[in-house]
Structures are given as C-alpha cells and as structure tokens.
PLY file of the C-alpha trace (Angstrom):
ply
format ascii 1.0
element vertex 112
property float x
property float y
property float z
element edge 111
property int vertex1
property int vertex2
end_header
86.51 52.45 128.92
89.84 52.81 127.07
92.56 50.23 127.65
94.73 50.92 130.69
97.90 51.20 128.53
96.39 54.01 126.45
97.92 57.48 126.83
94.71 59.14 125.76
91.87 58.89 123.31
92.44 57.27 119.94
90.86 58.72 116.81
90.32 57.18 113.41
90.74 60.71 112.01
92.59 62.81 114.62
91.59 66.47 114.88
95.25 67.53 114.61
96.19 69.45 111.47
99.81 70.33 112.28
102.61 69.10 114.53
105.90 70.94 114.95
109.11 69.96 116.69
111.67 72.70 117.12
114.75 73.78 118.98
115.89 77.32 119.77
119.57 78.08 120.40
121.94 81.03 120.67
121.89 82.99 117.39
124.41 82.00 114.74
125.39 85.56 113.88
127.55 84.46 110.92
124.63 82.62 109.23
123.73 84.36 105.94
121.34 83.76 103.05
124.16 82.08 101.08
124.44 79.45 103.82
120.71 78.81 103.51
121.28 78.03 99.83
124.02 75.57 100.71
121.74 73.94 103.28
118.94 73.69 100.71
121.30 71.83 98.38
121.31 69.06 101.04
117.50 69.10 101.48
116.47 69.81 97.88
115.69 66.21 96.87
113.09 65.81 99.65
112.16 69.49 100.03
112.16 70.99 96.50
110.19 74.16 97.36
111.39 77.16 99.35
109.83 80.27 100.86
111.33 83.17 102.79
109.47 84.19 105.93
110.13 86.80 108.61
112.04 85.29 111.56
110.16 84.16 114.63
110.81 86.24 117.75
112.91 84.63 120.45
110.86 82.85 123.08
112.40 82.61 126.51
110.52 81.02 129.37
111.32 82.68 132.70
110.34 81.12 135.99
111.91 83.74 138.26
109.58 86.57 137.15
105.85 86.61 136.50
104.74 86.87 132.89
104.51 90.53 132.05
103.34 91.93 128.74
106.27 93.07 126.68
106.79 95.09 123.55
110.05 95.04 121.64
111.14 96.63 118.41
113.80 94.47 116.86
116.10 95.47 114.02
115.37 94.02 110.59
117.13 90.68 110.28
119.92 90.15 107.78
118.89 86.54 107.21
115.25 85.51 106.75
113.65 82.38 108.10
113.85 79.85 105.27
111.17 77.27 104.66
112.11 74.08 102.82
108.88 72.31 101.78
108.25 68.87 100.32
106.25 68.58 97.07
102.77 68.60 98.59
103.61 71.00 101.45
102.79 68.42 104.12
106.27 68.73 105.62
108.49 71.72 106.05
111.80 72.45 107.69
112.23 76.00 109.02
115.70 77.42 109.57
116.69 80.81 110.97
119.68 82.18 112.88
118.46 80.85 116.23
116.00 78.08 115.41
115.38 74.81 113.58
111.80 73.50 113.29
110.29 70.51 111.45
106.54 70.69 110.78
104.15 67.97 109.65
100.88 69.37 108.24
97.59 67.98 107.02
97.13 69.55 103.59
94.27 67.44 102.24
91.69 64.86 103.25
94.06 61.99 102.39
97.16 63.33 104.15
98.12 60.95 106.97
0 1
1 2
2 3
3 4
4 5
5 6
6 7
7 8
8 9
9 10
10 11
11 12
12 13
13 14
14 15
15 16
16 17
17 18
18 19
19 20
20 21
21 22
22 23
23 24
24 25
25 26
26 27
27 28
28 29
29 30
30 31
31 32
32 33
33 34
34 35
35 36
36 37
37 38
38 39
39 40
40 41
41 42
42 43
43 44
44 45
45 46
46 47
47 48
48 49
49 50
50 51
51 52
52 53
53 54
54 55
55 56
56 57
57 58
58 59
59 60
60 61
61 62
62 63
63 64
64 65
65 66
66 67
67 68
68 69
69 70
70 71
71 72
72 73
73 74
74 75
75 76
76 77
77 78
78 79
79 80
80 81
81 82
82 83
83 84
84 85
85 86
86 87
87 88
88 89
89 90
90 91
91 92
92 93
93 94
94 95
95 96
96 97
97 98
98 99
99 100
100 101
101 102
102 103
103 104
104 105
105 106
106 107
107 108
108 109
109 110
110 111
C-alpha cells in the first residue's frame, strides 16, 4: 500500500513524455513578428532554436451551454505562433497573440 501522504503512484521511469503549462488571454492585436524577434533576444541564451507554427485555436470553456460540435473558418493570422527551443528540444516556450505556453518534453532515454 502506498504511503498515506502520497498523491498517487510513484514511478522510477514515469510514463509521461510531455508536460505543458500555459495561459490564454485576450489577443494582443498589436503583436507582430518583429516583437517575436525582440522577445527571442531575451530567450536566445537558453532557447537558441526557433520554429514558426500555425497558431492554436482559442479554447473557451463554457458551462452555460452543452458542448456542441463547432466548425469555424478563421482568417490567416498575421503573426505565427513562435517556438523558442532549448538546445536538445526538451523545453520550449510557445508564444502567440493570445497565448504563452512552456513545455517540458522527454526527447531521449536519458531526459529527466
């Protein structure tokens, strides 16, 4: 039986390969690709690699209406979602007009 102070099972090698922590906010409509470059200048030492990705769709949880399937066509974004990756790709910071996400990923057998 696990100790009573345990929050759950403990693994020597957890089956988790990625953890992400993010926040979504009202879109920063003035944010442009040039600003992403300025932001990268702050992150570049720890996150020397970059990639451009399509933005993630907004996710809004509604409790007043049942979940209904939806289909939306959104205009092409002016600013992409920028990825700032560390050397081995085990960490990345994602930035877009309405979101900031930090991911930790298992990229090899020895990645903690």
